N, C-alpha and C positions, 0 to 999 in steps of 0.2 A: 407060366412061371412068374414068380414075384419079381418086383423091380430090382431086388438085390441079387437075383440068381439068373436073370435073363437080360438080353439086350433091351435097352429102353426104346420107346417109340422114337422115330425120326423127329428132328426138330420141327415143330409146327403141326405134327400129326395129332388128331384127337385120340382120346383113350378113356377108359373107365377104370378108376380105382375100385375094384370089386371087393366088397366085404371088408372095408376098413373100419377101424375103431376111431372114434373122435370124442373129445370131451363134450358132453351135452351142453355145457355153458357156452361153447363156441359155435353151436349150431343154431339154426332158426327153425328146426323141426322139433316137435315134442318128443321127449324121451322119458321113460319111467325110471331110468337109472342115470348115474353121473357119467357113464360112458355109453355111447350108442354105436351100433353097427350100421354102417351106411355104405351106399354106392355113390361115388362122386364122378360125374361125367365132366370131362374137360375138353374144350374145343376153342380154338381161336383166342387163346390167352385168358379165357374166362371159365369159371365154373358154370356149366349149363344145367346141371341138375344135382340135387342131393336128396336121395330117397332111402328109406329103410332098406337094409340089405335083404330082408326076407321078401321084399316086393320084386326083386330081380328085374329092375327096370331095364327094358331092352333098348339098345342103342347100336347103330351100325358101325361101332368102333371096337378096336381090340380091347380085351379085358386084361388088366394087370391084377392077378389075384393077390390080395393083401393078407388073407387068412387072419384077420384081426389086427394086423399091424396098424399103428396109430398115425393119424394125419392131424396136424395142427396148422392153423394159419401162421404165416411168418411172424417173427417176433418184432417188438418195438422196444428200444432201449431209451428210457426216459431221462437218464441222469448219468452222463459220462463226462470225462475230462480228456478229450483227445489231444489237447496241446501239451499235456505233461506225460502222456502215456509212454511206456517203454524206456523210462529213464533210470530204472532201478539199478541196472548193472553198473552204471557210472556214478550214481548218486543214491546209494542205499540209505534207508533210515537207520541211524546208529543204535536206536533203542526201541523202535516201534511206537514211540509216543506221538501224540498229536503235535506237541510243540516242536519236537525234533523233525517231524515230517514237514511242518510249515517252513522251518528254517532251511531245511535241505532243499525243498522244492524251489524256494526263492533263489537260493545260491545256484542251483542248476539252471534256472531260467535266466539269471543275469550273466551266467558264464557261457552257456552253450546254445541258447535258442536262436540260432541263425535261421533265416528262411529255409535253407536247405535241410537243416536238422528237423525243424518242425514239420515241414511237408512230408519228409520221409517217415517220421514216426506216426503222424496222423494217418497217412496212407496205409501203413502197416496195421494200425488199429482197425481201420475200415475193412481191410481185407479179412482180418480175423472175424469181425462182426458179420460180414457177408457170408463167409464160409459156415458160420453157425446158424444162419437163417434169419438175420436181422434185415428188415425192410424199411425201418424208420429209426432215427437216432437223434436225440437232443444232447448237445454237448455244452458245457460251460467253458468259456474262454477267459483266461486271466486277463484283466483289463485295467491293471494298475501300474504299468510302467511305461516307458517312453515308446515301446514298440507295439503297443496293443492294437493300434489301427492296422499295422502290418499283419498282425496275427489274424484279424478278421478278414483281411484280403486273401490270405492263404486259405482260410476256411471257405471263403466264397468260391475260390477256384476249385477246391475239392468238391464243393457242393454241386457245381456245374458238371464236373467230371464224373460224379457218381449218380447223377440224375437218372432215374429209371431203375437203379439198383437199390440205393438207400436214400430215402428222403432225409435230408439233414436240416437241423435247426440249431441255432446258437443262442446262448444266454451269457451276458457279461458276468464274470466272476470278479466281484469287487465288493468291498465292505459298504454297507449302507451309510456308515459314518463318512466315508470318503466322498460319497455322492452329495454331501452337504456343500461341497465346492460346486457352485453353480456352473462355472466354466467347464469343469470336468464332466458334470452331469450332462451338459449340452452335447459334448463330444460323444459320450456314451449313447445318448438317445439318438443322435444322428447315425451312429453305426448300426444300432438296432433297427431303425427305420430303413436304412439303405440296404441292409442285408436280410430284411424280413424276419427279424429275430424276435426274441421275447425279452422284456425288461426284467431284470432281477438283480439280486445281491445276496451276499451272506450277511446275516443280521444277528450279531452277537448282542447279548444283554449289555445295556449301558443306561446311564441316566437320561440320555437323549433318544432312546430307541423309538419311542412313539413319534417324536418329531421327524426322525429319519424315515420311518415307515410311511407317515402321512405324506411326506414329500414324494415318495415313490408312487403311492397311490394317485396323487394329484397328477403327476406326469403321465402315468399310464392311462388315466381317464382322458386326459387332454389328447393323447395320440391313439387312443383305442387299442392299447397293447395288453396282452396277457402278462401275468406276473409269475415269477419263479424264484423261490427263496431257499437258501440253506438256513435252517433254524434249529436251535436247541441241540446241536451236535456235542452234547456234554452229558455227564451224569449228575450235574449240579441241579438239585430240585428247584432252586430259585429261578432257573432259566425258564421263562414262560412266554417266549416270543410267539409260539404257535397260538396261544390264547389271544395275544395282542393283535396278530394278523387277522385271525378269524373275527374278532370283535370289530375291527376296523372295516373288514370286507362287508360284514353284515350291516354295520351302521351306515356305510356309504352306498349300499346296494350295488356293489361293484359288478359290472356286467360281464367282464371277461373272465376266462378261466384262471384260477390260481393253483399252482402246484407248490407244495412245501416239502422239502427233503429233510430226512434224518428224524427230527422230533424225538430224539433219544431220551431227553430228560423227563418226558411225560411218564415213563415207566418208573421214575423215582419219586413221583409226587403222590400226595395223599388222594384218597378216593374222591373227596369233595372237589378238589381242583381238577382231577381227571374228568369227572362228570361234567363240570361246568365247561371245561375246554372242549371236550368232544361234542357236547350238545351245540356249542357255538360253531364248531367246524362243520357239523352236519347242516345246521341252519344256513350257514353262509355258502354252502356248496363248494367248499375248498377240497381239493384232492391232495392226497399224500403219496409221496414216494419213499418207500423204505429201502435202505441200502444194507442188506443184512451182512454181506461178506465183509465190506469195508468197515462197518461199525463193529462187527465182531473182532476185527483186527485192532482197531484203535481204542475202543471204549473199555474202561475198567482195567487198563494196563498199568501195573505197578511192578517195578523190578522185584523179583523173588516172591511174588504173591500171585496165587492163582486167581483169575478174575471171578468176581462174585455175581456178575450179571452179564447179559448177552448183548447189550447195546442196541437191541431192536426196540421199535416203538410198539404201541399197544394195538396190534393188528386185529385181534378178535373183537375187541371193544369198538374199534372203528367199523368193522364189517357189520356188527350188530346194529349200528346206527345208519347204515346205508352209505357210508362215506366211500368215495372212489379211492382205491388203493392200487398203486403200481409198485413193482420191484425193479430196482436198477443196480447196475454194477458199481457205479461211482468210479473211483480211481482204479487204474489197472497198471500194475507193474511200475509204480512210481513211489516216491517217499511216503505217501499217505496210505498206500496199500501195496504190499509186496507181490500180490498174486492177481489172478483174474485173467480172462482171455476174451472179454466182450461176448460172453455166451449167456444170454438170458435164461437158458435152461439151468445153468449153474446157479444163477441168482434165485430162480424158482426153487431148485432143490435145497439150497441153503435156507431159504425162508421157511419151507415146509418143515425141515428138520429142526431148525433153531426155535421157531415159534409154534410148533405143534399144529400145523395147518392141515392135519390129516384126520381121517376117521370121522367124516368123509373129507375128501379134498374139495369136492363140490365145484364152486365157481372160481376158485383161486387161479386157474390157468388164465383167466382174463387179465390178471395183474402183470403179465409179461406179453400180452397180445392186444386185445381190443381196448383195454382201458388206457394204456400209454399211447397206443396208436391214435386214438381219438384226440389226444392233446397235441400230437406232433404233425400228423398228416390226415389219415382217414382210418377209422376203425374197420377192420376186416374180419368178418365171420366166415365160416364155411357155409356158403349159401349160393343159390343160383344168382347169376349176375355179378358176383364178386370176382375180383382178379384171381386167377389161378396161381397164387403165391402161397406155397405150402411147404411144410417141413414134415417128412415122413420118418417115423421111428419104427424100428423092427419090434419094439416093445408092444405088448398087447394090453397093458394095463398101466395105471399110475404107478403101481409098485415096481413094475419092470422098467418104466421110464426113469424112475428115481434111483433104482438100484445100480445102474450102470451109467457111464458118461455119455452114451449114445454117440460115440465117435463115428459110427457108420451111418449116421442120418443121411437122408437124401433130400435134395432141394428141388422144388419145382418153382420156377419163376417165369411169369408170363406164359404159363401153360407148357413150359419146356423143362425137362430135366437138365440141370446145370451141374457141371463139375467145378467145384470151388474148393481148392486145397488151402489149408492153413499155411501162411508164410512161415519160413524157417527163421528161427531167432538169429542164425548166423548172418542173415542179411543186415542186421543191426550192428554187427561188430565194428564196421568202420566208424559209426557214430559214437560207439561206446569207448573206443580206443583213441579217438582223436584228441589232441591237446586243445585246450581252450583257445579260441581265436584271439 
């Protein structure tokens, strides 16, 4: 009987997922099609073999007949905001705009973000992510008010508590302009080094943008740190921060990974600028994270007017140049994005539908698995010797995966089936109803 219809193996017992489907892009065996049928042997917390299903590899372990149901490696979430998550109920965005979102989230932060409040909401978000199959997550942490060191300490406590379940990594969320203050910059760098984080900033266009970026590159080089930017989260075609970062990275031969989020304005620029920018991005080895759900919510929003564009960056053109692309959730149930549940499959589904990443889907599953995982912790394919951290979908094809929410997915972590339920929103009610301290 299949894992959905029969008792699962006892914890620690070996088993074979017999006749499973898996995206060929996430396997290390050759496949003539974008989905392969395979047998996956699991023992001692690791994958012991992955062989074509028709080979009927023998193993002295119980079979779990999959009948073509899909297996994916666990997800990686490359761009989240754990510190602001789950604040929508008490601090909704009044009009859905970027400006109102920024003002509302700052007001909520200054009013409600006690250690108890932050820890409870961040823990809630991690429980959601884990139940959906996330094994690695990078979060941005607001780092521009008097309590930002405390925020990093709470994150560090959670990182230790979640070790072995979700590998956590943090990036400071602060404007590149603010980091021109050398004293503040030293405090930020100290936090990043102490908590094994990534140096980063949001980098809006300004007359001094090149100076601010150059200083961040200089500090990152000095301390051997990766970089992570929010850039061009706007529909204004004159915003070309992506181009500037890529040009700087190539000119300096920057040795560490660079991840740039959003890059929305690229879709509003002319073809000559697009070609020049993406050629530089490819040459510099910069990676991109697209946030399809959140940018669909924020970009092109004008009261009484249907949006004329989708807010996503130029994914097909990036893929054609071999640029590494990840998909992320960004904000989740806070003033910058009313929805979301830390489910990378939802980000993948939105990206496919919004940006026409189908016919064929091909290697796009890497954008929520191996590509972001390599930036945060360790890339995991479905291959012998890899950790047995898998998500099983009753779906047998990409179409079936994308047509339903896959609420009955099963998780295998460390070679064991785990029961991880989504937390109930009513757990947050005391935080949402509490008067300001």
